[in-house]
C-alpha positions in Angstrom: 0.0 0.1 0.1 1.2 3.4 -0.9 1.5 6.3 1.7 -1.1 9.0 2.1 -2.2 11.0 -1.0 0.0 14.0 -1.9 -1.7 16.9 -0.6 -0.9 20.7 -1.1 -0.4 22.1 2.5 -3.3 22.0 4.8 -6.0 22.2 1.9 -8.6 20.2 0.1 -6.2 20.0 -2.9 -4.6 16.8 -3.9 -2.1 15.8 -6.7 -3.1 13.0 -9.1 0.0 11.0 -10.1 0.8 7.9 -12.2 1.0 4.8 -9.9 4.6 4.4 -10.7 5.7 7.9 -10.3 7.4 9.5 -7.2 5.0 11.2 -4.9 6.0 15.0 -5.4 7.0 17.3 -2.6 4.9 20.5 -2.5 6.9 23.6 -3.5 6.3 26.1 -0.5 5.2 29.7 -1.4 4.5 30.6 2.0 7.6 32.8 2.0 6.0 35.1 -0.7 3.9 37.6 1.2 1.1 38.8 -1.3 -2.6 38.8 -0.2 -3.4 38.3 -3.7 -1.9 34.7 -3.5 -4.7 34.0 -0.9 -7.5 35.0 -3.3 -9.8 32.0 -4.2 -9.8 30.8 -7.8 -11.6 28.3 -9.9 -9.9 26.7 -12.9 -11.2 24.0 -15.1 -8.9 23.3 -18.0 -8.3 20.2 -20.2 -5.0 20.3 -22.1 -4.7 24.2 -22.0 -1.5 26.0 -22.7 0.5 27.2 -19.5 -0.1 30.8 -20.4 -3.9 30.4 -20.4 -3.7 28.8 -17.0 -1.7 31.8 -15.7 -4.2 34.2 -17.5 -7.1 32.6 -15.6 -5.3 33.3 -12.3 -4.3 36.7 -13.2 -7.8 37.5 -14.1 -9.2 36.4 -10.8 -6.4 37.8 -8.6 -5.0 40.7 -10.5 -1.5 38.9 -10.2 0.9 39.5 -13.3 3.0 36.7 -14.8 5.9 36.7 -17.1 6.6 33.4 -18.8 10.1 32.8 -19.9 10.7 31.4 -23.3 10.4 27.8 -23.7 8.2 27.4 -20.5 5.0 28.4 -22.3 5.0 25.3 -24.4 3.7 23.1 -21.7 0.0 22.1 -21.2 -2.0 22.0 -18.2 -4.9 19.9 -17.0 -6.6 21.0 -13.8 -9.9 21.0 -11.9 -9.6 23.4 -9.0 -12.6 24.8 -7.4 -12.3 27.3 -4.4 -8.6 26.9 -4.2 -6.4 29.9 -3.3 -4.0 31.2 -6.1 -1.2 30.0 -3.9 -2.4 26.4 -4.1 -3.1 26.6 -7.9 0.5 27.7 -8.4 2.0 25.2 -6.0 0.1 22.5 -8.2 1.5 24.0 -11.3 5.0 24.1 -10.1 5.0 20.8 -8.7 3.5 18.9 -11.5 5.4 20.8 -14.3 8.8 21.1 -12.6 8.8 24.7 -12.7 9.8 27.6 -10.5 8.4 30.9 -9.5 10.3 34.0 -8.6 8.9 37.4 -7.6 10.2 40.2 -9.6 11.9 42.7 -7.4 11.9 46.3 -7.8 15.2 48.1 -8.7 16.3 51.0 -6.4 16.8 54.3 -8.1 20.3 55.6 -7.9 
């Protein structure tokens, strides 16, 4: 018997994986202090481009995303109802082997 289902944080969101795959470790986004990440989102997509997934989060939370070249060629399948944007992004990062960095403001000299 396998261990417990891989769960994102202390939420109702679970990651569905192939029976032979490793159980992924959630990528924490708790160190990013942005109240918009805690906004609730609903995303239902079947084989949608990564950009469309992020556009959906952006439209619901007003968070902006920049997709680096080559990353946008990935496709996403997701059914998320009443999840936070933070949870949705954790799932994306986890299942697509991606990283998220917050853009920092440059100081005026």
